Each structure stands twice: as structure tokens, then as C-alpha cells.
N, CA and C atoms of all chains as a GROMACS GRO file, in nm:
protein
  630
    1UNK      N    1   9.840   8.361  11.468
    1UNK     CA    2   9.870   8.231  11.488
    1UNK      C    3   9.959   8.266  11.451
    2UNK      N    4   9.995   8.327  11.273
    2UNK     CA    5  10.093   8.301  11.213
    2UNK      C    6  10.181   8.424  11.268
    3UNK      N    7  10.105   8.506  11.353
    3UNK     CA    8  10.225   8.624  11.396
    3UNK      C    9  10.330   8.506  11.532
    4UNK      N   10  10.219   8.456  11.596
    4UNK     CA   11  10.304   8.385  11.621
    4UNK      C   12  10.375   8.313  11.651
    5UNK      N   13  10.361   8.297  11.536
    5UNK     CA   14  10.492   8.159  11.508
    5UNK      C   15  10.594   8.219  11.436
    6UNK      N   16  10.567   8.342  11.368
    6UNK     CA   17  10.683   8.436  11.315
    6UNK      C   18  10.779   8.535  11.442
    7UNK      N   19  10.656   8.540  11.544
    7UNK     CA   20  10.758   8.591  11.683
    7UNK      C   21  10.879   8.462  11.718
    8UNK      N   22  10.814   8.346  11.727
    8UNK     CA   23  10.875   8.191  11.780
    8UNK      C   24  11.030   8.169  11.673
    9UNK      N   25  11.026   8.245  11.523
    9UNK     CA   26  11.109   8.186  11.479
    9UNK      C   27  11.202   8.257  11.514
   10UNK      N   28  11.174   8.434  11.451
   10UNK     CA   29  11.222   8.523  11.512
   10UNK      C   30  11.293   8.494  11.618
   11UNK      N   31  11.282   8.484  11.728
   11UNK     CA   32  11.299   8.435  11.854
   11UNK      C   33  11.465   8.372  11.819
   12UNK      N   34  11.428   8.257  11.738
   12UNK     CA   35  11.566   8.165  11.697
   12UNK      C   36  11.657   8.268  11.672
   13UNK      N   37  11.647   8.375  11.600
   13UNK     CA   38  11.770   8.432  11.497
   13UNK      C   39  11.837   8.601  11.549
   14UNK      N   40  11.675   8.603  11.650
   14UNK     CA   41  11.836   8.731  11.761
   14UNK      C   42  11.920   8.753  11.830
   15UNK      N   43  11.972   8.660  11.874
   15UNK     CA   44  12.092   8.666  11.917
   15UNK      C   45  12.195   8.672  11.862
   16UNK      N   46  12.222   8.584  11.676
   16UNK     CA   47  12.284   8.597  11.585
   16UNK      C   48  12.288   8.717  11.563
   17UNK      N   49  12.153   8.824  11.569
   17UNK     CA   50  12.126   8.939  11.468
   17UNK      C   51  12.204   9.074  11.579
   18UNK      N   52  12.219   8.998  11.709
   18UNK     CA   53  12.271   9.073  11.803
   18UNK      C   54  12.415   9.109  11.788
   19UNK      N   55  12.506   9.004  11.792
   19UNK     CA   56  12.580   9.007  11.786
   19UNK      C   57  12.641   9.061  11.654
   20UNK      N   58  12.606   9.065  11.561
   20UNK     CA   59  12.566   9.192  11.416
   20UNK      C   60  12.567   9.303  11.458
   21UNK      N   61  12.511   9.369  11.614
   21UNK     CA   62  12.499   9.475  11.588
   21UNK      C   63  12.346   9.505  11.486
   22UNK      N   64  12.302   9.440  11.433
   22UNK     CA   65  12.112   9.476  11.374
   22UNK      C   66  12.039   9.458  11.441
   23UNK      N   67  11.923   9.584  11.478
   23UNK     CA   68  11.813   9.587  11.533
   23UNK      C   69  11.738   9.514  11.481
   24UNK      N   70  11.588   9.466  11.574
   24UNK     CA   71  11.490   9.407  11.507
   24UNK      C   72  11.368   9.439  11.567
   25UNK      N   73  11.272   9.491  11.498
   25UNK     CA   74  11.121   9.576  11.506
   25UNK      C   75  11.056   9.520  11.417
   26UNK      N   76  10.904   9.574  11.482
   26UNK     CA   77  10.799   9.448  11.380
   26UNK      C   78  10.742   9.648  11.458
   27UNK      N   79  10.624   9.625  11.327
   27UNK     CA   80  10.513   9.668  11.309
   27UNK      C   81  10.418   9.623  11.260
   28UNK      N   82  10.272   9.662  11.332
   28UNK     CA   83  10.183   9.576  11.378
   28UNK      C   84  10.038   9.649  11.331
   29UNK      N   85   9.980   9.614  11.302
   29UNK     CA   86   9.828   9.686  11.265
   29UNK      C   87   9.752   9.736  11.347
   30UNK      N   88   9.760   9.648  11.539
   30UNK     CA   89   9.651   9.713  11.618
   30UNK      C   90   9.694   9.840  11.701
   31UNK      N   91   9.616   9.857  11.834
   31UNK     CA   92   9.635   9.990  11.925
   31UNK      C   93   9.790   9.943  11.969
   32UNK      N   94   9.841  10.008  12.041
   32UNK     CA   95   9.941  10.016  12.133
   32UNK      C   96   9.918   9.909  12.299
   33UNK      N   97   9.816   9.908  12.338
   33UNK     CA   98   9.769   9.865  12.404
   33UNK      C   99   9.770   9.719  12.373
   34UNK      N  100   9.714   9.727  12.257
   34UNK     CA  101   9.676   9.507  12.197
   34UNK      C  102   9.852   9.531  12.158
   35UNK      N  103   9.926   9.611  12.066
   35UNK     CA  104  10.056   9.535  12.103
   35UNK      C  105  10.130   9.511  12.239
   36UNK      N  106  10.134   9.601  12.328
   36UNK     CA  107  10.224   9.613  12.463
   36UNK      C  108  10.159   9.452  12.530
   37UNK      N  109  10.029   9.369  12.492
   37UNK     CA  110   9.956   9.280  12.503
   37UNK      C  111  10.004   9.161  12.485
   38UNK      N  112  10.038   9.137  12.338
   38UNK     CA  113  10.114   9.076  12.223
   38UNK      C  114  10.268   9.051  12.294
   39UNK      N  115  10.329   9.164  12.294
   39UNK     CA  116  10.428   9.121  12.369
   39UNK      C  117  10.474   9.086  12.511
   40UNK      N  118  10.391   9.106  12.592
   40UNK     CA  119  10.405   9.062  12.708
   40UNK      C  120  10.352   8.917  12.684
   41UNK      N  121  10.291   8.829  12.603
   41UNK     CA  122  10.198   8.706  12.584
   41UNK      C  123  10.311   8.667  12.559
   42UNK      N  124  10.386   8.660  12.407
   42UNK     CA  125  10.487   8.557  12.354
   42UNK      C  126  10.592   8.635  12.319
   43UNK      N  127  10.656   8.738  12.432
   43UNK     CA  128  10.772   8.762  12.424
   43UNK      C  129  10.908   8.807  12.290
   44UNK      N  130  10.815   8.909  12.232
   44UNK     CA  131  10.881   8.968  12.123
   44UNK      C  132  11.014   9.006  12.162
   45UNK      N  133  11.131   8.964  12.098
   45UNK     CA  134  11.243   8.988  12.147
   45UNK      C  135  11.278   9.123  12.030
   46UNK      N  136  11.206   9.209  12.042
   46UNK     CA  137  11.223   9.402  11.965
   46UNK      C  138  11.117   9.452  11.993
   47UNK      N  139  11.173   9.564  11.933
   47UNK     CA  140  11.130   9.723  11.912
   47UNK      C  141  10.951   9.683  11.859
   48UNK      N  142  10.858   9.736  11.931
   48UNK     CA  143  10.731   9.693  11.851
   48UNK      C  144  10.662   9.811  11.838
   49UNK      N  145  10.610   9.846  11.709
   49UNK     CA  146  10.519  10.036  11.718
   49UNK      C  147  10.443   9.956  11.600
   50UNK      N  148  10.285  10.040  11.600
   50UNK     CA  149  10.186  10.054  11.487
   50UNK      C  150  10.132  10.135  11.398
   51UNK      N  151  10.125  10.042  11.295
   51UNK     CA  152  10.013  10.181  11.203
   51UNK      C  153   9.908  10.120  11.170
   52UNK      N  154   9.786  10.121  11.325
   52UNK     CA  155   9.689  10.127  11.269
   52UNK      C  156   9.585  10.175  11.117
   53UNK      N  157   9.623  10.311  11.083
   53UNK     CA  158   9.584  10.381  10.982
   53UNK      C  159   9.638  10.223  10.866
   54UNK      N  160   9.737  10.172  10.860
   54UNK     CA  161   9.834  10.070  10.701
   54UNK      C  162   9.832  10.180  10.646
   55UNK      N  163   9.927  10.326  10.626
   55UNK     CA  164   9.960  10.353  10.567
   55UNK      C  165  10.103  10.296  10.528
   56UNK      N  166  10.177  10.298  10.604
   56UNK     CA  167  10.289  10.234  10.570
   56UNK      C  168  10.331  10.106  10.492
   57UNK      N  169  10.199   9.984  10.580
   57UNK     CA  170  10.204   9.884  10.495
   57UNK      C  171  10.161   9.901  10.364
   58UNK      N  172  10.103   9.962  10.310
   58UNK     CA  173  10.055  10.047  10.162
   58UNK      C  174  10.177  10.095  10.112
   59UNK      N  175  10.290  10.206  10.194
   59UNK     CA  176  10.382  10.275  10.074
   59UNK      C  177  10.492  10.106  10.103
   60UNK      N  178  10.461  10.039  10.164
   60UNK     CA  179  10.578   9.879  10.156
   60UNK      C  180  10.554   9.810  10.035
   61UNK      N  181  10.420   9.812  10.051
   61UNK     CA  182  10.330   9.721   9.892
   61UNK      C  183  10.320   9.597   9.940
   62UNK      N  184  10.284   9.587  10.110
   62UNK     CA  185  10.181   9.508  10.177
   62UNK      C  186  10.062   9.454  10.082
   63UNK      N  187  10.065   9.334  10.080
   63UNK     CA  188   9.873   9.287  10.058
   63UNK      C  189   9.813   9.261  10.132
   64UNK      N  190   9.676   9.323  10.118
   64UNK     CA  191   9.565   9.292  10.187
   64UNK      C  192   9.446   9.178  10.072
   65UNK      N  193   9.347   9.137  10.152
   65UNK     CA  194   9.260   9.075  10.101
   65UNK      C  195   9.222   8.966  10.145
   66UNK      N  196   9.032   8.945  10.128
   66UNK     CA  197   9.017   8.821  10.258
   66UNK      C  198   9.029   8.693  10.178
   67UNK      N  199   9.054   8.684  10.013
   67UNK     CA  200   9.086   8.588  10.009
   67UNK      C  201   9.295   8.500  10.032
   68UNK      N  202   9.342   8.630  10.092
   68UNK     CA  203   9.510   8.620  10.096
   68UNK      C  204   9.501   8.548  10.279
   69UNK      N  205   9.383   8.610  10.324
   69UNK     CA  206   9.369   8.533  10.489
   69UNK      C  207   9.346   8.362  10.482
   70UNK      N  208   9.214   8.381  10.430
   70UNK     CA  209   9.127   8.294  10.405
   70UNK      C  210   9.151   8.155  10.302
   71UNK      N  211   9.249   8.196  10.209
   71UNK     CA  212   9.193   8.105  10.053
   71UNK      C  213   9.324   7.972  10.155
   72UNK      N  214   9.259   7.804  10.065
   72UNK     CA  215   9.279   7.734  10.098
   72UNK      C  216   9.461   7.701  10.113
   73UNK      N  217   9.516   7.775  10.059
   73UNK     CA  218   9.711   7.761  10.084
   73UNK      C  219   9.731   7.844  10.231
   74UNK      N  220   9.625   7.885  10.262
   74UNK     CA  221   9.666   8.012  10.386
   74UNK      C  222   9.602   7.915  10.499
   75UNK      N  223   9.454   7.819  10.464
   75UNK     CA  224   9.419   7.751  10.600
   75UNK      C  225   9.534   7.596  10.583
   76UNK      N  226   9.613   7.530  10.466
   76UNK     CA  227   9.666   7.434  10.477
   76UNK      C  228   9.805   7.514  10.558
   77UNK      N  229   9.856   7.631  10.554
   77UNK     CA  230   9.990   7.696  10.663
   77UNK      C  231   9.912   7.647  10.775
   78UNK      N  232   9.812   7.728  10.803
   78UNK     CA  233   9.747   7.731  10.942
   78UNK      C  234   9.727   7.579  10.969
   79UNK      N  235   9.717   7.476  10.924
   79UNK     CA  236   9.665   7.345  10.967
   79UNK      C  237   9.815   7.304  11.020
   80UNK      N  238   9.868   7.350  10.951
   80UNK     CA  239  10.054   7.283  10.915
   80UNK      C  240  10.111   7.405  11.068
   81UNK      N  241  10.117   7.489  11.130
   81UNK     CA  242  10.167   7.589  11.215
   81UNK      C  243  10.048   7.486  11.342
   82UNK      N  244   9.919   7.483  11.342
   82UNK     CA  245   9.857   7.415  11.467
   82UNK      C  246   9.913   7.296  11.463
   83UNK      N  247  10.007   7.230  11.351
   83UNK     CA  248  10.056   7.047  11.422
   83UNK      C  249  10.215   7.120  11.480
   84UNK      N  250  10.246   7.286  11.492
   84UNK     CA  251  10.362   7.261  11.531
   84UNK      C  252  10.310   7.356  11.704
   85UNK      N  253  10.206   7.350  11.795
   85UNK     CA  254  10.175   7.399  11.864
   85UNK      C  255  10.100   7.547  11.849
   86UNK      N  256  10.119   7.601  11.736
   86UNK     CA  257  10.090   7.721  11.755
   86UNK      C  258   9.864   7.729  11.727
   87UNK      N  259   9.828   7.818  11.790
   87UNK     CA  260   9.755   7.860  11.814
   87UNK      C  261   9.630   7.992  11.743
   88UNK      N  262   9.497   7.985  11.710
   88UNK     CA  263   9.464   8.085  11.630
   88UNK      C  264   9.403   8.208  11.790
   89UNK      N  265   9.432   8.328  11.802
   89UNK     CA  266   9.360   8.420  11.931
   89UNK      C  267   9.222   8.486  11.937
   90UNK      N  268   9.216   8.602  11.949
   90UNK     CA  269   9.124   8.691  11.873
   90UNK      C  270   9.176   8.753  11.803
   91UNK      N  271   9.119   8.799  11.746
   91UNK     CA  272   9.196   8.922  11.624
   91UNK      C  273   9.208   9.071  11.714
   92UNK      N  274   9.348   9.104  11.666
   92UNK     CA  275   9.367   9.261  11.704
   92UNK      C  276   9.438   9.334  11.634
   93UNK      N  277   9.370   9.377  11.518
   93UNK     CA  278   9.398   9.488  11.401
   93UNK      C  279   9.354   9.433  11.266
   94UNK      N  280   9.402   9.445  11.200
   94UNK     CA  281   9.335   9.375  11.129
   94UNK      C  282   9.372   9.264  10.996
   95UNK      N  283   9.252   9.208  10.995
   95UNK     CA  284   9.302   9.061  10.986
   95UNK      C  285   9.290   9.035  10.836
   96UNK      N  286   9.243   9.098  10.779
   96UNK     CA  287   9.278   9.103  10.604
   96UNK      C  288   9.430   9.138  10.546
   97UNK      N  289   9.531   9.210  10.634
   97UNK     CA  290   9.690   9.236  10.606
   97UNK      C  291   9.707   9.152  10.626
   98UNK      N  292   9.859   9.142  10.537
   98UNK     CA  293   9.838   9.064  10.504
   98UNK      C  294  10.086   9.101  10.535
   99UNK      N  295  10.147   9.049  10.647
   99UNK     CA  296  10.244   9.098  10.626
   99UNK      C  297  10.385   9.098  10.572
  100UNK      N  298  10.523   9.128  10.601
  100UNK     CA  299  10.626   9.141  10.473
  100UNK      C  300  10.747   9.156  10.592
  101UNK      N  301  10.862   9.147  10.530
  101UNK     CA  302  10.989   9.193  10.592
  101UNK      C  303  11.087   9.216  10.495
  102UNK      N  304  11.151   9.306  10.551
  102UNK     CA  305  11.266   9.426  10.515
  102UNK      C  306  11.324   9.424  10.616
  103UNK      N  307  11.474   9.374  10.542
  103UNK     CA  308  11.589   9.401  10.604
  103UNK      C  309  11.711   9.561  10.519
  104UNK      N  310  11.667   9.657  10.632
  104UNK     CA  311  11.690   9.816  10.561
  104UNK      C  312  11.801   9.866  10.597
  105UNK      N  313  11.874   9.939  10.584
  105UNK     CA  314  11.956  10.068  10.682
  105UNK      C  315  12.124  10.021  10.671
  106UNK      N  316  12.242  10.132  10.722
  106UNK     CA  317  12.164  10.255  10.759
  106UNK      C  318  12.177  10.334  10.602
  107UNK      N  319  12.047  10.459  10.650
  107UNK     CA  320  12.036  10.536  10.492
  107UNK      C  321  11.971  10.426  10.456
  108UNK      N  322  11.918  10.477  10.328
  108UNK     CA  323  11.802  10.442  10.244
  108UNK      C  324  11.909  10.324  10.196
  109UNK      N  325  11.946  10.210  10.250
  109UNK     CA  326  11.992  10.110  10.230
  109UNK      C  327  11.856   9.988  10.187
  110UNK      N  328  11.860   9.904  10.090
  110UNK     CA  329  11.710   9.814  10.103
  110UNK      C  330  11.840   9.702  10.086
  111UNK      N  331  11.846   9.629  10.195
  111UNK     CA  332  11.884   9.454  10.170
  111UNK      C  333  11.843   9.354  10.125
  112UNK      N  334  11.671   9.340  10.153
  112UNK     CA  335  11.625   9.250  10.164
  112UNK      C  336  11.485   9.273  10.174
  113UNK      N  337  11.388   9.227  10.122
  113UNK     CA  338  11.211   9.225  10.095
  113UNK      C  339  11.148   9.106  10.048
  114UNK      N  340  11.054   9.120  10.158
  114UNK     CA  341  10.938   8.957  10.158
  114UNK      C  342  10.866   9.032  10.166
  115UNK      N  343  10.770   9.003  10.048
  115UNK     CA  344  10.592   9.071  10.087
  115UNK      C  345  10.519   8.983  10.090
  116UNK      N  346  10.447   8.943  10.215
  116UNK     CA  347  10.383   8.797  10.224
  116UNK      C  348  10.298   8.765  10.108
  117UNK      N  349  10.253   8.679  10.049
  117UNK     CA  350  10.157   8.725   9.951
  117UNK      C  351  10.046   8.630  10.010
  118UNK      N  352  10.019   8.575  10.088
  118UNK     CA  353   9.905   8.492  10.150
  118UNK      C  354   9.912   8.510  10.292
  119UNK      N  355   9.874   8.430  10.344
  119UNK     CA  356   9.895   8.440  10.496
  119UNK      C  357   9.968   8.318  10.550
  120UNK      N  358  10.104   8.334  10.616
  120UNK     CA  359  10.193   8.228  10.666
  120UNK      C  360  10.261   8.203  10.593
  121UNK      N  361  10.313   8.252  10.451
  121UNK     CA  362  10.410   8.258  10.346
  121UNK      C  363  10.506   8.352  10.444
  122UNK      N  364  10.573   8.312  10.509
  122UNK     CA  365  10.665   8.408  10.598
  122UNK      C  366  10.806   8.400  10.495
  123UNK      N  367  10.907   8.474  10.502
  123UNK     CA  368  11.007   8.518  10.438
  123UNK      C  369  11.073   8.364  10.559
  124UNK      N  370  11.244   8.354  10.434
  124UNK     CA  371  11.275   8.236  10.459
  124UNK      C  372  11.412   8.301  10.583
  125UNK      N  373  11.407   8.247  10.723
  125UNK     CA  374  11.561   8.386  10.772
  125UNK      C  375  11.615   8.313  10.787
  126UNK      N  376  11.712   8.208  10.719
  126UNK     CA  377  11.814   8.162  10.655
  126UNK      C  378  11.895   8.316  10.568
  127UNK      N  379  11.759   8.352  10.493
  127UNK     CA  380  11.801   8.441  10.385
  127UNK      C  381  11.828   8.552  10.483
  128UNK      N  382  11.695   8.562  10.557
  128UNK     CA  383  11.711   8.704  10.635
  128UNK      C  384  11.832   8.744  10.686
  129UNK      N  385  11.912   8.555  10.774
  129UNK     CA  386  11.987   8.620  10.837
  129UNK      C  387  12.136   8.651  10.787
  130UNK      N  388  12.132   8.620  10.619
  130UNK     CA  389  12.231   8.622  10.532
  130UNK      C  390  12.251   8.771  10.468
  131UNK      N  391  12.099   8.854  10.436
  131UNK     CA  392  12.112   8.989  10.373
  131UNK      C  393  12.165   9.059  10.531
  132UNK      N  394  12.100   9.023  10.672
  132UNK     CA  395  12.141   9.113  10.781
  132UNK      C  396  12.247   9.098  10.837
  133UNK      N  397  12.298   8.981  10.833
  133UNK     CA  398  12.437   9.019  10.873
  133UNK      C  399  12.575   9.052  10.773
  134UNK      N  400  12.533   9.061  10.636
  134UNK     CA  401  12.633   9.051  10.525
  134UNK      C  402  12.661   9.188  10.568
  135UNK      N  403  12.812   9.236  10.544
  135UNK     CA  404  12.873   9.293  10.569
  135UNK      C  405  12.878   9.489  10.479
  136UNK      N  406   6.663   6.778   8.724
  136UNK     CA  407   6.654   6.902   8.767
  136UNK      C  408   6.782   6.937   8.836
  137UNK      N  409   6.739   6.882   8.964
  137UNK     CA  410   6.838   6.852   9.100
  137UNK      C  411   6.975   6.805   9.079
  138UNK      N  412   6.976   6.692   8.915
  138UNK     CA  413   7.168   6.656   8.916
  138UNK      C  414   7.212   6.778   8.868
  139UNK      N  415   7.114   6.880   8.775
  139UNK     CA  416   7.224   7.004   8.670
  139UNK      C  417   7.221   7.104   8.782
  140UNK      N  418   7.170   7.086   8.912
  140UNK     CA  419   7.189   7.222   9.012
  140UNK      C  420   7.300   7.161   9.092
  141UNK      N  421   7.329   7.011   9.098
  141UNK     CA  422   7.438   6.954   9.181
  141UNK      C  423   7.567   6.964   9.096
  142UNK      N  424   7.561   6.973   8.986
  142UNK     CA  425   7.657   6.980   8.880
  142UNK      C  426   7.725   7.161   8.905
  143UNK      N  427   7.639   7.234   8.860
  143UNK     CA  428   7.602   7.374   8.874
  143UNK      C  429   7.714   7.385   9.014
  144UNK      N  430   7.700   7.357   9.114
  144UNK     CA  431   7.746   7.402   9.225
  144UNK      C  432   7.862   7.369   9.258
  145UNK      N  433   7.858   7.203   9.200
  145UNK     CA  434   8.018   7.118   9.176
  145UNK      C  435   8.123   7.216   9.129
  146UNK      N  436   8.076   7.250   9.022
  146UNK     CA  437   8.120   7.343   8.955
  146UNK      C  438   8.195   7.453   9.007
  147UNK      N  439   8.097   7.508   9.022
  147UNK     CA  440   8.131   7.670   9.100
  147UNK      C  441   8.259   7.678   9.160
  148UNK      N  442   8.191   7.554   9.284
  148UNK     CA  443   8.330   7.543   9.417
  148UNK      C  444   8.424   7.480   9.323
  149UNK      N  445   8.420   7.398   9.246
  149UNK     CA  446   8.584   7.381   9.186
  149UNK      C  447   8.649   7.501   9.184
  150UNK      N  448   8.562   7.572   9.089
  150UNK     CA  449   8.667   7.747   9.033
  150UNK      C  450   8.691   7.797   9.157
  151UNK      N  451   8.593   7.827   9.211
  151UNK     CA  452   8.647   7.863   9.355
  151UNK      C  453   8.742   7.879   9.460
  152UNK      N  454   8.763   7.753   9.432
  152UNK     CA  455   8.908   7.672   9.465
  152UNK      C  456   9.001   7.690   9.423
  153UNK      N  457   9.015   7.653   9.320
  153UNK     CA  458   9.079   7.714   9.199
  153UNK      C  459   9.170   7.878   9.176
  154UNK      N  460   9.075   7.926   9.168
  154UNK     CA  461   9.094   8.034   9.189
  154UNK      C  462   9.183   8.118   9.326
  155UNK      N  463   9.095   8.071   9.423
  155UNK     CA  464   9.154   8.146   9.567
  155UNK      C  465   9.285   8.059   9.565
  156UNK      N  466   9.324   7.973   9.526
  156UNK     CA  467   9.455   7.914   9.516
  156UNK      C  468   9.523   7.994   9.434
  157UNK      N  469   9.550   8.031   9.303
  157UNK     CA  470   9.611   8.126   9.216
  157UNK      C  471   9.631   8.287   9.323
  158UNK      N  472   9.498   8.348   9.382
  158UNK     CA  473   9.519   8.458   9.469
  158UNK      C  474   9.598   8.432   9.534
  159UNK      N  475   9.558   8.330   9.607
  159UNK     CA  476   9.662   8.339   9.730
  159UNK      C  477   9.792   8.254   9.748
  160UNK      N  478   9.802   8.225   9.585
  160UNK     CA  479   9.955   8.198   9.622
  160UNK      C  480  10.072   8.366   9.535
  161UNK      N  481   9.987   8.428   9.486
  161UNK     CA  482  10.019   8.530   9.393
  161UNK      C  483  10.137   8.588   9.340
  162UNK      N  484  10.143   8.434   9.244
  162UNK     CA  485  10.244   8.417   9.161
  162UNK      C  486  10.364   8.383   9.240
  163UNK      N  487  10.396   8.437   9.398
  163UNK     CA  488  10.514   8.386   9.402
  163UNK      C  489  10.647   8.456   9.461
  164UNK      N  490  10.687   8.563   9.332
  164UNK     CA  491  10.804   8.556   9.319
  164UNK      C  492  10.799   8.716   9.394
  165UNK      N  493  10.766   8.691   9.529
  165UNK     CA  494  10.788   8.850   9.618
  165UNK      C  495  10.877   8.849   9.704
  166UNK      N  496  10.985   8.791   9.692
  166UNK     CA  497  11.163   8.763   9.791
  166UNK      C  498  11.235   8.800   9.686
  167UNK      N  499  11.351   8.919   9.743
  167UNK     CA  500  11.451   8.918   9.685
  167UNK      C  501  11.526   9.045   9.762
  168UNK      N  502  11.667   8.932   9.710
  168UNK     CA  503  11.738   9.017   9.873
  168UNK      C  504  11.858   9.117   9.774
  169UNK      N  505  11.803   9.133   9.690
  169UNK     CA  506  11.966   9.281   9.621
  169UNK      C  507  11.960   9.314   9.674
  170UNK      N  508  12.028   9.396   9.666
  170UNK     CA  509  12.085   9.535   9.713
  170UNK      C  510  11.987   9.680   9.665
  171UNK      N  511  11.907   9.733   9.724
  171UNK     CA  512  11.857   9.799   9.591
  171UNK      C  513  11.870   9.981   9.695
  172UNK      N  514  11.761  10.023   9.701
  172UNK     CA  515  11.771  10.137   9.759
  172UNK      C  516  11.657  10.201   9.760
  173UNK      N  517  11.613  10.271   9.866
  173UNK     CA  518  11.473  10.261   9.918
  173UNK      C  519  11.372  10.386   9.803
  174UNK      N  520  11.310  10.456   9.796
  174UNK     CA  521  11.237  10.499   9.662
  174UNK      C  522  11.220  10.619   9.824
  175UNK      N  523  11.187  10.729   9.785
  175UNK     CA  524  11.097  10.827   9.847
  175UNK      C  525  10.986  10.787   9.947
  176UNK      N  526  10.906  10.641   9.922
  176UNK     CA  527  10.734  10.623   9.935
  176UNK      C  528  10.752  10.598  10.112
  177UNK      N  529  10.856  10.658  10.200
  177UNK     CA  530  10.874  10.692  10.315
  177UNK      C  531  10.863  10.797  10.380
  178UNK      N  532  10.930  10.862  10.362
  178UNK     CA  533  10.947  11.011  10.394
  178UNK      C  534  10.865  11.055  10.447
  179UNK      N  535  10.773  11.071  10.452
  179UNK     CA  536  10.672  11.113  10.569
  179UNK      C  537  10.569  11.084  10.595
  180UNK      N  538  10.586  10.960  10.583
  180UNK     CA  539  10.486  10.860  10.729
  180UNK      C  540  10.547  10.823  10.867
  181UNK      N  541  10.460  10.804  10.908
  181UNK     CA  542  10.490  10.765  11.082
  181UNK      C  543  10.472  10.660  11.169
  182UNK      N  544  10.472  10.621  11.250
  182UNK     CA  545  10.424  10.466  11.298
  182UNK      C  546  10.417  10.531  11.427
  183UNK      N  547  10.353  10.473  11.557
  183UNK     CA  548  10.364  10.556  11.692
  183UNK      C  549  10.439  10.451  11.747
  184UNK      N  550  10.484  10.473  11.855
  184UNK     CA  551  10.550  10.366  11.940
  184UNK      C  552  10.425  10.396  12.048
  185UNK      N  553  10.496  10.229  12.138
  185UNK     CA  554  10.392  10.152  12.238
  185UNK      C  555  10.324  10.328  12.338
  186UNK      N  556  10.392  10.373  12.354
  186UNK     CA  557  10.341  10.482  12.417
  186UNK      C  558  10.197  10.646  12.351
  187UNK      N  559  10.210  10.564  12.244
  187UNK     CA  560  10.150  10.622  12.120
  187UNK      C  561  10.190  10.715  12.096
  188UNK      N  562  10.292  10.735  12.061
  188UNK     CA  563  10.366  10.892  12.022
  188UNK      C  564  10.428  10.854  11.878
  189UNK      N  565  10.426  10.956  11.759
  189UNK     CA  566  10.416  10.948  11.661
  189UNK      C  567  10.624  10.918  11.620
  190UNK      N  568  10.647  10.889  11.542
  190UNK     CA  569  10.801  10.899  11.505
  190UNK      C  570  10.770  10.878  11.368
  191UNK      N  571  10.881  10.915  11.304
  191UNK     CA  572  10.917  10.909  11.130
  191UNK      C  573  10.964  10.742  11.081
  192UNK      N  574  10.889  10.669  10.993
  192UNK     CA  575  10.911  10.520  11.011
  192UNK      C  576  11.077  10.492  10.973
  193UNK      N  577  11.103  10.658  10.898
  193UNK     CA  578  11.238  10.638  10.844
  193UNK      C  579  11.322  10.611  10.950
  194UNK      N  580  11.268  10.705  11.083
  194UNK     CA  581  11.414  10.682  11.163
  194UNK      C  582  11.439  10.531  11.189
  195UNK      N  583  11.343  10.440  11.220
  195UNK     CA  584  11.454  10.282  11.239
  195UNK      C  585  11.531  10.248  11.190
  196UNK      N  586  11.557  10.285  11.093
  196UNK     CA  587  11.650  10.259  10.936
  196UNK      C  588  11.748  10.335  10.931
  197UNK      N  589  11.710  10.481  10.962
  197UNK     CA  590  11.848  10.614  10.971
  197UNK      C  591  11.979  10.588  10.983
  198UNK      N  592  11.992  10.510  11.089
  198UNK     CA  593  12.092  10.507  11.118
  198UNK      C  594  12.204  10.428  11.209
  199UNK      N  595  12.121  10.277  11.145
  199UNK     CA  596  12.176  10.128  11.194
  199UNK      C  597  12.090  10.035  11.110
  200UNK      N  598  12.123   9.922  11.128
  200UNK     CA  599  12.080   9.843  10.959
  200UNK      C  600  11.956   9.776  11.062
  201UNK      N  601  11.851   9.751  11.043
  201UNK     CA  602  11.714   9.672  11.092
  201UNK      C  603  11.679   9.554  11.073
  202UNK      N  604  11.647   9.473  11.053
  202UNK     CA  605  11.491   9.344  11.062
  202UNK      C  606  11.352   9.396  11.083
  203UNK      N  607  11.287   9.482  11.045
  203UNK     CA  608  11.191   9.506  11.002
  203UNK      C  609  11.056   9.415  10.958
  204UNK      N  610  11.008   9.361  11.081
  204UNK     CA  611  10.895   9.272  11.053
  204UNK      C  612  10.689   9.316  11.033
  205UNK      N  613  10.667   9.288  10.917
  205UNK     CA  614  10.561   9.373  10.944
  205UNK      C  615  10.393   9.226  11.009
  206UNK      N  616  10.406   9.256  11.101
  206UNK     CA  617  10.306   9.144  11.168
  206UNK      C  618  10.198   9.140  11.058
  207UNK      N  619  10.111   9.019  11.107
  207UNK     CA  620   9.948   9.050  11.015
  207UNK      C  621   9.840   9.145  11.070
  208UNK      N  622   9.811   9.078  11.212
  208UNK     CA  623   9.739   9.077  11.347
  208UNK      C  624   9.772   9.057  11.471
  209UNK      N  625   9.775   9.104  11.564
  209UNK     CA  626   9.826   9.014  11.670
  209UNK      C  627   9.695   8.901  11.756
  210UNK      N  628   9.720   8.846  11.665
  210UNK     CA  629   9.629   8.697  11.695
  210UNK      C  630   9.707   8.565  11.676
   0.00000   0.00000   0.00000
């Protein structure tokens, strides 16, 4: 559900990213087939890659854990997302892995970093946009 | 006896709720937009594209700026 919400939110800023010449890419924890299905269903407007081993998630220091997915705060955010019309589908990928968002490059520049401390606690997209489009 | 069991279970549940809330919030301060330089952490790592071909993850931002989103799961 949170992945769907995130895709919907990113769709709103993709035009501004395009205008600034900034690419949008996602990494998921499922298989390429699951990623294809997700992209087709929810129209993710960027490039998609997969990391089923979670080694890249780990290298970026992203959180993982049962309570980070099903803790009260996450459940509350889930209910809030449901009021926006998002629904939980079947799980495809690692259910306990948390996400994050980074603005990177070119080269070794790290311009923005956000590691979701728990499910649904995503980056502020205004801050993302500011970092991504800064000269 | 029944009352003490009920009290014990209630205390245990409250503790679990508080604990999970703390863990779930994780201290919160995990966002930072200061310019930094990536370390060598990603040098040898790969991701697969949708044709299941491996590529160096660092190639995603080597020559361009990218907003890179890590999704939880496809659900």
C-alpha cells in the first residue's frame, strides 16, 4: 500500500524532475516479473530495478524488521493511506524491508538522504524536489 | 488470581505498545539534505534490470543526477 502511495506522490513531481534533467529510478526487493507487474499496474513513471538479495538496501543503511512494518505508528499511517484510497495488495518482495529515498550524482555526490524509520514514513517530497533541482 | 492475570497481561500489552511505538519511530532524525560524498559502500554492488541483467548500482548516478527510491515491497 505504501509503495502505491509513494508512486502516486512521485508521479506528481516527475514533470519538475524531467524539466531539471533529473532521472527517477526505483529499486524493489521482488523479482523482475513482480516489478514489471507493479509498473504496469501503478504506472511508475521512472526506471525500475530489483535487488532481491537486499544487499543494496543494506549498503544504504535501510531499516528492516517486523515491528517497523507492523508497529502501531505504521498501522496508523496505513489507516491514513486507506482514507486516501490506497489498499494493501498481495505481498511481492520482502515484507519487513523498509524503504528510503536518495538524491545522488553525478559522480559521488549525495544530495539528499532519507531512510524510512518505519513503514509509510516517507521523505518530504518538497525537500526532495529542492535537493534534486538545486544547481 | 484472575485479576492478577488480567493486570499482568494488561501491563505486558501496554509495554509492548510503548516499545513498538518507540522502535517504529526509530528516533526520527533520519533525514538530511546536506551535500555529502558517497563512500565506497556501493562500489561492488549490483542491481538487476527488468530483463534480469545485472548492472553496477553506481552506474545509476555516475553521469547524471537521479532521485533513487527504495520501495518496500510490491504490495
